[in-house]
C-alpha positions in Angstrom: 0.6 18.4 -3.1 1.2 14.7 -3.0 4.2 12.7 -2.0 4.5 11.4 -5.6 4.8 15.0 -6.9 7.4 15.8 -4.3 9.4 12.7 -5.1 9.4 13.6 -8.8 10.5 17.2 -7.9 13.4 15.8 -5.8 14.4 13.5 -8.7 14.4 16.4 -11.1 16.5 18.7 -8.9 19.0 16.2 -7.4 20.0 14.8 -10.8 23.8 15.2 -11.1 23.5 17.2 -14.3 21.1 19.7 -12.7 23.4 20.0 -9.7 26.3 20.7 -12.0 24.3 23.4 -13.8 23.3 25.0 -10.4 27.0 25.0 -9.3 28.3 26.5 -12.6 25.6 29.2 -12.8 26.2 30.0 -9.1 29.9 30.6 -9.7 29.0 32.7 -12.8 26.6 34.8 -10.8 29.2 35.4 -8.1 31.7 36.6 -10.7 29.3 38.9 -12.5 27.8 40.3 -9.3 31.2 41.2 -7.9 32.2 43.3 -10.9 31.0 46.9 -10.4 28.8 48.0 -13.2 27.4 44.6 -14.0 24.0 43.6 -12.7 22.0 40.5 -11.8 19.8 41.3 -14.7 22.8 41.3 -17.0 24.0 38.0 -15.6 20.5 36.5 -16.3 20.4 37.8 -19.8 23.8 36.4 -20.6 22.6 32.9 -19.4 19.5 32.9 -21.7 21.4 31.6 -24.8 22.8 28.7 -22.7 19.2 27.7 -21.7 18.4 27.0 -25.3 20.3 23.8 -25.1 19.3 22.4 -21.8 16.0 20.9 -20.4 13.4 23.0 -18.6 14.3 22.4 -14.9 18.1 23.0 -15.2 17.3 26.0 -17.4 15.2 27.7 -14.7 17.6 26.4 -12.0 20.5 28.2 -13.8 18.6 31.5 -13.7 17.5 31.2 -10.1 20.9 30.2 -8.7 22.7 32.8 -10.8 20.6 35.8 -9.7 20.6 34.8 -6.0 24.4 34.7 -6.1 24.8 37.9 -8.1 22.6 39.9 -5.6 24.8 38.8 -2.7 28.1 39.2 -4.6 27.4 42.9 -5.0 28.1 43.3 -1.3 31.7 42.2 -1.7 33.1 45.2 -3.6 30.7 47.4 -1.7 32.3 46.5 1.6 35.9 46.3 0.5 36.1 49.2 -2.0 32.9 51.3 -1.5 31.7 50.2 -5.0 28.4 48.3 -5.0 28.6 45.4 -7.4 24.9 45.6 -8.1 22.2 48.3 -7.5 20.6 46.1 -4.8 23.7 46.5 -2.7 23.9 50.3 -3.0 21.6 51.1 0.0 24.1 49.9 2.6 27.4 50.3 0.8 28.5 53.2 2.9 27.6 51.3 6.0 29.6 48.2 5.0 32.6 50.3 3.9 32.6 52.2 7.2 32.8 48.9 9.0 35.7 47.8 6.8 37.6 51.0 7.7 37.0 50.2 11.4 38.6 46.7 10.9 35.2 44.9 10.8 35.2 43.7 7.2 34.5 40.1 8.2 31.4 41.1 10.2 30.1 43.3 7.3 30.7 40.6 4.7 29.5 37.8 7.0 26.2 39.7 7.8 25.7 40.3 4.0 26.2 36.6 3.3 24.3 34.9 6.2 21.3 37.2 6.2 21.0 37.3 2.4 20.7 33.5 2.6 18.1 33.7 5.5 16.1 36.4 3.6 16.1 34.2 0.5 14.8 31.2 2.4 12.1 33.4 4.0 11.0 34.6 0.6 11.0 31.1 -0.7 8.8 29.9 2.2 6.3 32.6 1.4 6.5 31.7 -2.3 5.7 28.0 -1.5 3.0 28.7 1.0 1.1 31.7 -0.3 1.9 32.1 -4.0 -1.7 32.1 -5.4 -3.2 34.2 -2.6 -0.4 36.8 -2.7 -0.5 37.1 -6.5 -4.2 38.0 -6.3 -3.4 40.8 -3.9 -0.6 42.0 -6.2 -3.0 42.2 -9.1 -5.2 44.7 -7.2 -2.3 47.2 -7.3 -2.8 49.9 -9.9 -1.0 53.2 -10.6 -2.6 54.8 -7.5 -1.1 52.1 -5.2 2.3 52.2 -7.0 2.4 55.9 -6.6 2.1 55.7 -2.8 4.5 52.7 -2.8 7.2 54.9 -4.5 6.4 57.9 -2.2 6.8 55.6 0.8 10.2 54.6 -0.6 11.2 58.2 -1.2 10.1 59.2 2.3 12.8 56.9 3.6 15.5 59.3 2.2 15.3 61.5 5.2 16.2 58.5 7.4 18.9 57.2 5.0 21.0 60.4 5.2 22.9 60.5 8.4 23.0 63.9 10.1 21.2 66.9 8.5 17.8 65.8 7.3 17.5 68.9 5.1 20.7 68.0 3.3 19.3 64.5 2.7 16.2 66.0 1.1 18.3 68.3 -1.1 20.3 65.2 -2.3 17.1 63.4 -3.0 15.9 66.3 -5.1 19.1 66.2 -7.1 18.5 62.5 -7.8 14.9 63.2 -8.9 16.1 65.9 -11.2 18.6 63.5 -12.8 15.8 61.0 -13.3 13.8 63.6 -15.3 16.5 63.9 -18.0 15.6 62.6 -21.4 12.5 61.5 -23.4 11.5 58.7 -21.0 8.5 60.6 -19.6 4.7 60.4 -20.1 4.8 63.3 -22.6 7.9 62.0 -24.4 9.2 65.5 -24.3 13.0 66.1 -24.2 13.9 67.6 -20.9 17.2 68.9 -19.7 19.0 67.5 -22.8 20.5 70.8 -23.9 20.5 69.6 -27.5 22.6 66.6 -26.7 21.4 63.5 -28.5 23.0 61.2 -25.9 20.9 62.6 -23.1 17.6 62.0 -24.9 17.8 58.4 -23.7 18.1 59.6 -20.1 20.8 58.8 -17.6 21.3 55.2 -16.8 21.5 54.2 -13.1 24.8 52.3 -13.5 27.0 55.3 -14.5 25.3 57.3 -11.7 25.9 54.7 -9.1 29.5 53.8 -10.2 30.4 57.5 -10.5 28.9 58.6 -7.1 30.4 55.7 -5.2 33.6 54.7 -7.0 34.9 57.8 -8.8 34.2 60.0 -5.8 36.2 57.7 -3.6 39.1 57.9 -6.1 38.9 61.7 -6.1 38.9 61.7 -2.3 42.0 59.5 -2.3 43.8 61.7 -4.8 43.0 65.0 -3.1 43.5 63.8 0.5 46.4 65.4 2.3 46.3 62.8 5.1 47.6 59.3 4.8 44.9 56.9 3.7 43.5 54.3 6.1 45.6 51.2 5.6 42.9 48.8 4.8 45.4 46.8 2.9 47.1 45.6 6.1 43.9 44.2 7.5 43.0 40.6 7.1 39.5 39.1 7.0 38.9 36.4 9.6 36.1 33.9 9.9 33.0 35.7 8.4 30.7 33.4 10.3 32.0 34.4 13.7 29.3 36.2 15.8 26.5 35.7 13.3 24.4 33.7 15.7 24.7 36.5 18.3 23.7 39.0 15.6 20.7 36.8 14.7 19.5 36.7 18.3 20.1 40.4 18.8 18.5 41.6 15.6 15.9 38.9 15.1 13.0 41.3 14.6 15.0 43.4 12.1 15.7 40.2 10.2 12.0 39.3 10.1 11.0 42.8 9.1 13.6 43.1 6.4 12.6 39.7 4.9 8.9 40.6 5.1 9.4 44.0 3.4 11.6 42.4 0.7 9.0 39.7 -0.1 6.1 42.2 -0.1 8.0 44.7 -2.4 9.2 41.9 -4.6 5.6 40.7 -5.2 4.7 44.0 -6.7 5.3 44.0 -10.4 8.1 46.3 -11.5 9.5 46.9 -8.0 12.3 44.4 -7.4 15.3 43.9 -5.1 16.8 47.4 -5.6 13.7 49.2 -4.2 13.2 46.6 -1.5 16.8 47.2 -0.3 16.4 51.0 0.0 13.0 50.8 1.7 14.2 48.2 4.2 17.4 50.2 5.1 15.4 53.3 5.7 12.9 51.3 7.8 15.8 49.9 9.8 17.2 53.3 10.6 13.8 54.8 11.3 12.8 52.1 13.9 16.3 51.5 15.3 17.1 52.1 19.0 20.5 53.4 17.9 19.8 55.5 14.8 22.8 57.7 15.5 25.1 54.8 14.7 23.9 54.5 11.1 26.4 55.7 8.6 29.3 55.1 11.0 29.6 51.4 10.5 26.6 49.8 12.1 25.6 46.2 11.2 21.9 46.6 11.9 21.0 48.2 8.5 23.1 45.6 6.6 21.2 42.8 8.3 17.8 44.1 7.5 18.5 45.4 4.0 20.6 42.4 3.0 17.7 40.1 4.0 15.3 42.3 2.0 17.1 42.2 -1.4 17.3 38.4 -1.5 13.8 37.8 -0.2 12.5 40.1 -2.9 13.9 37.8 -5.6 11.6 35.0 -4.4 8.7 37.4 -4.0 9.1 38.5 -7.6 8.4 34.9 -8.7 4.9 34.9 -7.1 3.1 36.9 -9.8 5.5 35.5 -12.5 4.5 31.8 -11.8 0.8 32.4 -11.0 -0.1 35.0 -13.6 2.9 35.3 -15.9 3.4 38.9 -14.7 7.1 39.8 -14.1 7.8 41.0 -10.6 11.1 42.6 -11.9 13.4 42.6 -14.9 14.9 39.3 -13.9 11.6 37.4 -13.8 10.7 39.1 -17.1 13.6 37.3 -18.7 12.7 34.1 -16.7 9.1 34.2 -18.0 10.5 34.1 -21.6 12.6 31.0 -20.7 9.5 29.4 -19.2 7.5 29.9 -22.3 10.4 28.7 -24.4 10.4 25.5 -22.4 6.6 24.9 -22.6 6.2 25.8 -18.9 3.7 28.5 -19.6 3.1 30.5 -16.3 -0.4 30.6 -14.9 -2.8 28.4 -12.9 -2.5 25.6 -15.5 1.2 25.3 -14.6 0.3 24.2 -11.1 -2.2 21.7 -12.5 -0.4 20.2 -15.5 3.2 20.3 -14.3 3.2 20.5 -10.5 6.5 18.6 -10.3 8.2 21.3 -12.3 6.8 24.0 -10.0 8.0 22.2 -6.9 11.3 21.6 -8.5 11.7 25.4 -8.9 10.8 25.8 -5.2 13.6 23.2 -4.3 16.1 25.1 -6.5 15.4 28.3 -4.5 16.0 26.5 -1.3 19.2 24.8 -2.6 20.5 28.1 -4.1 20.2 29.9 -0.8 21.9 27.1 1.1 24.9 26.7 -1.2 25.2 30.5 -1.1 26.9 30.1 2.3 29.9 27.9 1.3 30.3 29.5 -2.2 30.0 33.0 -0.7 32.6 32.2 1.9 35.0 31.1 -0.9 34.3 34.3 -2.9 35.0 36.4 0.2 38.3 34.6 0.8 39.3 35.1 -2.8 38.3 38.8 -2.7 40.3 39.6 0.4 43.4 39.5 -1.7 42.3 42.9 -3.1 43.0 44.4 0.4 46.7 43.5 0.1 47.2 45.6 -3.0 48.7 49.0 -2.5 46.1 51.7 -2.9 48.3 53.7 -5.4 48.0 50.6 -7.7 44.5 49.7 -6.8 42.8 53.0 -7.5 43.8 53.3 -11.2 42.7 49.7 -11.8 39.3 50.5 -10.2 39.0 53.5 -12.4 39.8 51.4 -15.4 37.1 48.8 -14.5 34.6 51.6 -13.9 35.3 53.1 -17.3 35.0 49.8 -19.1 31.8 48.9 -17.3 30.2 52.2 -18.1 31.3 52.0 -21.8 29.8 48.6 -22.1 26.3 49.7 -21.3 25.7 51.5 -24.6 29.1 51.1 -26.2 29.7 54.8 -26.1 32.3 57.1 -24.5 29.4 59.2 -23.2 28.9 56.6 -20.4 32.5 57.2 -19.3 31.9 60.9 -19.3 28.8 60.4 -17.1 30.7 58.5 -14.4 33.3 61.3 -14.2 30.6 64.0 -14.0 28.7 62.2 -11.2 31.9 61.3 -9.4 32.8 64.9 -9.2 29.2 65.8 -8.2 29.3 63.2 -5.4 32.7 64.4 -4.2 31.5 68.0 -3.9 28.3 66.9 -2.2 30.1 64.7 0.4 32.8 67.3 1.1 30.0 69.7 2.1 28.1 67.2 4.2 25.4 66.1 1.7 24.8 62.3 1.6 24.9 60.6 -1.8 22.6 57.7 -0.9 19.3 59.8 -1.2 20.5 61.0 -4.6 20.8 57.4 -5.8 17.4 56.7 -4.4 15.9 59.6 -6.3 17.4 58.3 -9.6 16.0 54.8 -8.9 12.5 55.9 -8.1 12.0 59.2 -10.0 10.8 57.7 -13.2 8.3 55.4 -11.5 7.0 58.3 -9.4 6.2 60.5 -12.4 4.8 57.8 -14.6 2.4 56.5 -11.9 1.3 60.0 -10.9 0.5 61.1 -14.5 -1.2 57.8 -15.3 -3.3 58.0 -12.2 -4.4 61.6 -12.9 -5.4 60.7 -16.4 -7.4 57.7 -15.2 -9.2 59.8 -12.5 -9.8 62.7 -14.9 -7.7 65.0 -12.8 -9.4 64.1 -9.5 -6.6 63.8 -6.8 -9.0 62.4 -4.1 -8.9 58.9 -5.8 -5.4 58.6 -4.3 -7.0 58.4 -0.9 -10.4 56.8 -1.5 -9.2 53.4 -2.8 -8.7 51.1 0.2 -5.1 49.9 -0.5 -4.0 53.3 -1.8 -5.5 55.0 1.3 -3.7 52.6 3.6 -0.3 53.2 1.9 -1.0 57.0 2.0 -1.7 56.7 5.8 1.6 54.8 6.3 3.5 57.4 4.3 2.2 60.3 6.3 2.7 58.4 9.5 6.4 57.9 8.7 6.9 61.5 7.6 5.0 63.1 10.6 6.1 60.7 13.3 9.3 62.6 14.2 7.4 65.8 14.5 4.6 64.2 16.6 7.1 62.5 18.8 8.9 65.8 19.5 5.7 67.6 20.3 4.7 64.7 22.6 8.0 64.9 24.5 7.7 68.7 24.8 4.2 68.4 26.2 5.3 65.8 28.7 8.2 68.0 29.8 5.8 70.9 30.2 3.4 68.9 32.3 6.3 67.6 34.5 7.5 71.2 35.0 
């Protein structure tokens, strides 16, 4: 890197037109991310037609800034209404909503905003410093390694569910069962469709997520015999108050969440959604206060919020260096890069280094302006709290129905949110957490696909899952996490016996 290249990159990014594009796409990302049922991927796809008419750097800048804002904006309805705006916010929605019910909405939203920005900057620093080296490591991952990565994520379900671990596992199995519906499996065999043509395409994550979080909450409000918590009378103060203290108190959780998010983001096909779940489970597993999780504890929000934004930058590592998408967002971005003659690969760093460093600068700028723009979005969203719940709940249900209908333009999507809303209501009324079920839906397809592919490649030999170096390391980490509670209990019992 030379100073001339950096000066060119600064000139490209800090052009008034480019700055205007970044601002406009950031506001668009905040709007889309805050609407339940819409995703950061959808926001990116909607921007693609606009990029046809603008130069390369502002085109990529629009995608980067839009997705960063959309991932954060999903936290806002999650904290205020228990409806995650995007799947990446689903892991800690219950935690944030519990804080809102306790009158700590500004802390929940402030943590989501500040630590999302910090996580994004961490991922960007890794992207700038280690992109080529990390991309080479990511290319060594095959179906064997991805299988253990998914199992590692699923093993976190027992730590996500507060209270009874067995009930958390049962909820996870329900999610895995839902993920098995349809033709989208290695054998392309229709499963659990019951002759329904709509189910052959499987069950989309969005209706499941919206139904289990939003519709179940509406059902709980309708059936409750006790007066609802008057969240509407609460006001949201300064969301930045106390953030420095939280940073000092949970500095290692912040670093761990950012590192996990970046590492998961680098793996092709993983993305911010999986990074968020893995990081939240890790936060609870290694917390000194695990009993507080699920009751409105900010620790999980800090770690998981940092993870989902750092994963965005991590996903660009294989995308820029090898043209391999790290997630669905970078898959769209790669298409834009090719369209603008910025073909990903080593030649991009040689022939157009100023464009590469301009992308790096856009990442930094997007995460910095997230703070003021996110603060404005939170201030605007707090008006929702002033609406009476008897008016707010029907409007929420209407938005949920419209969002689910828009996925495939079919009424079947609306029916799905009602079914899964009722399922989640029954589960929660009987002490079963819904978060592990969502996790099962997210990871179930990847688990089966990578297992079957691996068994075909190894000619049915399961030992290959343990003999490959990276796969063996991930297997050891998985078993360590699963067996650690049992080992710790046996150790404490042995110590007590010796002391007696």
